Each structure stands twice: as structure tokens, then as C-alpha cells.
N, C-alpha and C positions, 0 to 999 in steps of 0.2 A: 626819382628813379633809383632803384636799388642797384648794388654792384652787379648782381646776377642779371638784371634786366639790361644794364649797360653792356655787359659782356655779350648778350644775345644780339643786341643792335650792332656791336662791333663786329661780330661774326658775319652778319648780313652785309654790312658795308665793305668789309675786307674781301668777302667772297665775290661780291659784285665787281670789285676793283681789280681782282687778281687776273693777270693776263692769261689767255688761252694758249697753251703750247701745242706743238705738233701732236698728232694722234699716235699713241703707242700701237694702235692697230695697223699702222702702215707696215709693220713687220709681219703681217699675216696676209697672204694672197689666196683668195678663193679661186679654184680652178674653173674656168669658163666651160660651159656646156652649150655647144652650138645648136643642138636640137632639144629644147626642153621637153617637148611632147606633152604639155599640159596646157590648159587655158586658165586665165586668171580666176574665174569663178570656181575652179576646183580647189582653191587654196583656203584653208581654215587654220588659223594659228591659235585656236583655243588651247589653253595651257593648264593641265592639272598641276596644282601646287600644294603638296601635302594633302590635307583634306579639303582644300579650297579649289576652285576652278576659276581661272582668269580668262576673260573673253579674248584677251590679246596679251602677248608676252612682253608687256611694257608697263612700267609703273612709275609714279612720281616718288622719288626716294626722299628719305628724311632730310629736313632742312631746318625748321625753326619752330618757335613758340616761346612764350614766356616774357613777352613785352608787348606794348601797344602796336608797334610797327610789325612785329612778328605775327600778332593776331590778325592784322589786316592782310598780310601776305598769305597766311593760312586760309583765310576766307576765299581769297582769289584762287589758290591752289585747289581748294575743295570744289569750287565751281568748275574749274578746268577738268578735274577728275570726273565729276558728274557728267559734264557735257561730252567728254571724249570716251567715257566708259572704260577708264583704266583705274587700277588700284592706286592708293596713296598711303604713304607712310608719314606720320607726323615726326617733327623733330623731338629731341630729348625732352621728356616730360618731367625731369627733375624739378624744374621751377614750379610747376603746378602741384607736385607732390609735397613741396615744402611751403608753398604759399597759395592757399585756396583762391585768393583774389585773382590769380593768373590762370585759373582753370578755363575761363571763357576764351582765352587765346588759343586753346586747343579744341575745346568743345565746339567751337564755331564750325569745325570741319564736319562733324557729324550732323550739325544743324543744317548745313548747306548741302550735304550729300547723305541723306538719311538711309539710302539703300545701297550705297557704294561699298566697295571693299576698302576698309581702313585698317592700317597697322598702327598699333600703339608703339611707343619707343621708350626704353629705359637703358641705363648703363648696367654693366655687369656687377656693380657693387650694390645695386638696389635689392633689398630683401624681398622675400616672397610676398608678404602682405601688401607692400607698396606696388609690386608688379601686378598683383590682382586688382589693386585699386586703379592702376593705369588702364588696364583692359576695360574695367567697368566704366571708367570715366567717359570712354568713347564708344562703348559697346563694340569694341574692336573685334575684327575678324581674325587677327593674328597679332603677335607681339614680337617686335624687333628688340634684340638686346645688342646694343652697340659696344664694341671693344675698341679702345682708343688709347692704348698705353703711351705711344709717342706724343700724342696731343697732351695728355695729362702731364708728362714730364716737362714739356716746353711751356705749358700754361703756367703763368706766374703763381696762380692759386690752385694748381692742379694736384691730384692725388699722387702718392708715391708708394702705395702699398697695394699690390695686386694679388696677394696670397690667397684671397678667398674667392676670386673670380670663378674658377672652375666649379668649386663646390656650390656656389650660389647659383650659377647657371644650371647645374644638374638638378638642384632642388626645384627650380622654376619649371624646367622642362618636364619633370616627372609629375608636377602638380597642376600647373595651369591647363585649363581645358580648351585652349585655342592653340593653333600651330605656333611654334616659336622659331624665329629666324635670327640666327646669330650673325651680326653684320659688322664688318670692319668699317672704318670711317675714311678710308683712302690710303691705306698702307699695304693692302693686299694680304693674302693668306698663303701659307706654306703647307706642304703635306704634313709637317709635324703638328701644326695647329689643327688641321683637319683630323688627324689621328686623335688628338686630345678631345676634340668636340664629338667625334663619332663614338669615342669610348665612353662618354657620359650620356649618350642617348640623343644627341642633337641630330635632327633629320634634315634641316634646311639651313644653308648658309648663304650669305651675300659676300662674295670675296672682296668686293669694293677695293680695287687696286689704285695705285698711284697714277695720276694723270688728270684728275678732276680737281675738286676743291681740296686745297692743300692746307690741312689744319696745323702743320708745323709752321708754315709761312704765316698763317693767320695769328697763331699764338705768339710767334716770335715778334710780330709787329706790335704786340701788346706788351712785350717785355721792355723795361726801361732802357736797356742797353742794346736791344735787338741783337743779341750775341750768340744765337744758335741757328743762324741762317745756313750754316754748313750741313745741317741735317735735312735741308729742304728736299733732297732727292731720296730720302729714306723710304725703304719698302719696295714691294714688287708691283709692277704694272698689272693692269687687269689681264692682258693676254698671258703674262707669266703666271699669274695666280690661277688662271683657268687651266694652264698646263699642269700646275701643281695639283689641281683638283681632279684630274682625269682618272687616277686610280680609284677615286671614291664615287665616281658618277653613277655607278650601278646601285649604290646603297644610300646615297644622299642626294637631295635636290640642291643643285648649285644655281645661284643667281649671280648676276654680274652687274656691277656699276663701277664708276670711277673712270672718267675720261671718255665716256661715250659721246662723241661729237656729231655723229651722223647715223642715218639708217644703216649704212654699210657697216659701221662699227658694231651696231646692234646685231646684225645678221652674223658677222664674224664671231661675236660672243657666243651666239647660239651654236654655230658650227664647232666652236671649241668646247661646247658642252653645257652652256648655260640654258636654263629652262625659261628664264625671263630676264629682262634688262631694266635697270633703274636709271632714270634721269633726274638730275637735281639742278645744278647751276645753269644749264641751258634753258630750263623752264623759268627759273628765277630771273635770269637776265631778260628773257623775252617778256615776261609779264610786267616787270618793273620798268623796262625801257619802252615797250610798245603797247602795253595795255592788255586787258583780259581777252578781247576778241582776237587779237593777234596771237596770243599764247595758245588759245584753243585751236586756231588754224594751224599753228606750228605743229601741235601734236597730231592733228588729223593728217597733215601732210607727211609727217614722220611715219605714221602708221601705214599710209598708202604706199610710201616709198619702200618700206620694209616688204610689203606684199609684192611690189614690182620686182624687187631683187629676188625674192623667193621664186617668182615666175621665171626669171632669167635662169635661175639655177635648176628649174624643173622640180622644185620641192613643194608638195601639196600641204605639208603639215610640219609640225615642230620636229617630229622624229626623223623625217626625211631631211630637214635642214641640218640635223645633227650628224647626218651621214655624208654631207658635202665634203669632197676632198679639198685640202688646202696645202699650201707650202709655207714653211716658216723661214724667216730671215736667218742668215748664219748665226746671228747673235741669239735668237730664240732657240734655234736647233742646238747650239752649244749649251745653253742653259738646260734644256731638256736632257741632253746627254750627260752633262756633269752632275746633274741632280739625280740621275738614274730614274727618271720618271717613266712609268709604264703608260704608253699612249693607249687611249681607249680603242677598242676594236671598231672597225668601220665596215 
């Protein structure tokens, strides 16, 4: 097994073993509506996403690939995606771009789900020709570009030069003929980051906030001295990142992931402005602990419960969910005020 393959397996093992913390969405309270005045069959949560259309605002977010174990997991995730009719993003495809022998650990996704919505995934340092190859490898419907500076810094063998990221992303956005989603990996986004991305033509982002898989924790566990644990709370939570994104929600498509623990968290994300919500560790844990059938049932139940909450709120579609009133905790309200964030109109 190569060093890269071992790192992929380390990431899976440490992600599965990392304890789940309280939900950062507890700081958001949706306002109850006593008379919803709709019926369940009125509800349709079909979601336009750039030039794509998702049948439901939920997707399996980027996780893995690049080792035998990772390929086995990707096969299961692809079947889950197919059977539940939700989109799926693959994990970072660097391994396959550098070693063609590892391509099957990613391509199995398209083989198992030939007609599903699949997102390829690369880092911000990958040049245009390899970005195009990643899309072609999976006949992908979209391309995620992950940005992960804190992870790189803590990773023993990680990169330390981020000077070309913006120009590289801009070239890919202007050239690749599928939608491009710029995705954080669990440290959240700020209005300054969104300004940078909007300025180079990025239309869709996944703010992916702190609260889910913690790549500083994972990479610190791989350090010989484990000496950077003090950074484990780095970044913005997903609710904070969605508040940061609100001034941009008229002009950009905002996706949310990172610490989504329940269907209520997912609906709160949409109320804060997300157009769709990504799950990763919850699905990984379910399929690895309880098997494929249980993971499929987990997703179907998750979707049904999201519809139930929409019914309680009297919201027939995504646009109406994004008009649901909410109350922020004093901490979130203070963040919004101190950061001078303009709340979206309701």
C-alpha cells in the first residue's frame, strides 16, 4: 500500500472514530406555525442547482476514494445514491489522477449509478487539464473544487503554498463545461471568501462549516507529536457560514454541509438560505456499522422527515422554506451584528 492509499484509509478510520458533538444548529430556532394550511401531497422539494436539477435538496457529500477500502465504500455509496435518488459527490480524485491503477475506486460510482447525478472532486491546486480529466473519468454532472488550507497546514505532508488557488479556480470555472461547486472541507466560509469567489465567476459554493468531520483533528492524529490539537475548533460553523453567505444568496447558489445531524438541521440550513444540504459522516457511519439496506432506509427516512417538517411549517417548496421565520441565539445574533452582515429579505 502506498503512502497516499494509507492516508486515505487513515482518513476513513479517524472519521468513523471521531465523536459526534452537539449540533451547532441548536442556536437556530424555527418559528412554529400553528395552522400550516397545506397537505403533505402539496410539497415538492425539487431543487434547481445551477444548470442541474435535483429531485430532492439532499446529496451525499465528498468522502473518499483512492484505496481498496475506499473503493468498496464508494460502491456502497453509489448504490445508496441510486436507490434513494439523491446526488453524490466523490472524494478527492488526486489519487486517481496520479495513479491510474486507482481509477476503479472512483469509477465504480458511475458503474453502479449510471444515470445518477455525480460530482467529481479535485483540489484548488489541480490544473485545468487534470480537472477536465476528472470530469471525464466519471462522466460527471458537476465538479467540486475543495478548499482545505487548515487541513493542508496540519497534514504532515500537506501543501504550504496557496498563491495560485484563486487563479486556478477561475480558469477552471471559465473553461469546464459542467457546473463548478467550490467546497470547503469543514472550516466554513466568510463573506470575504465569498467575495473572492464571486469576483472570479464562481456561481455555486458549499460553505461546509465546522461541526462535522474535523480534518484538523484527523491530520493532527497523524502527526508524530499530535501537537496542533489547539486548532481543532478552527473556522466557522455551518449556521455562521450561512449567515455570512446571506448577502450573496441573490447572486450565488449556496449549499450547506458540515455537522448536519438531523432532518431538522437540514431544514434549518434551507431556512438560512441553502439550496441543498450535504451529508457525509452520518451516511458513512450508517453503512459501515449497519450495512447497505440500513443506510438506504436511513436516507429515505431522513427525506420523509424533511417533508414532515416542511408540512409543519406550511412550506410547499424550497422557496417557501427559505421564507420561514427563525430566531437566532444571542451568540449568533452577536456574530451577525459584529460582522455587519446584511440579512436576506424575507
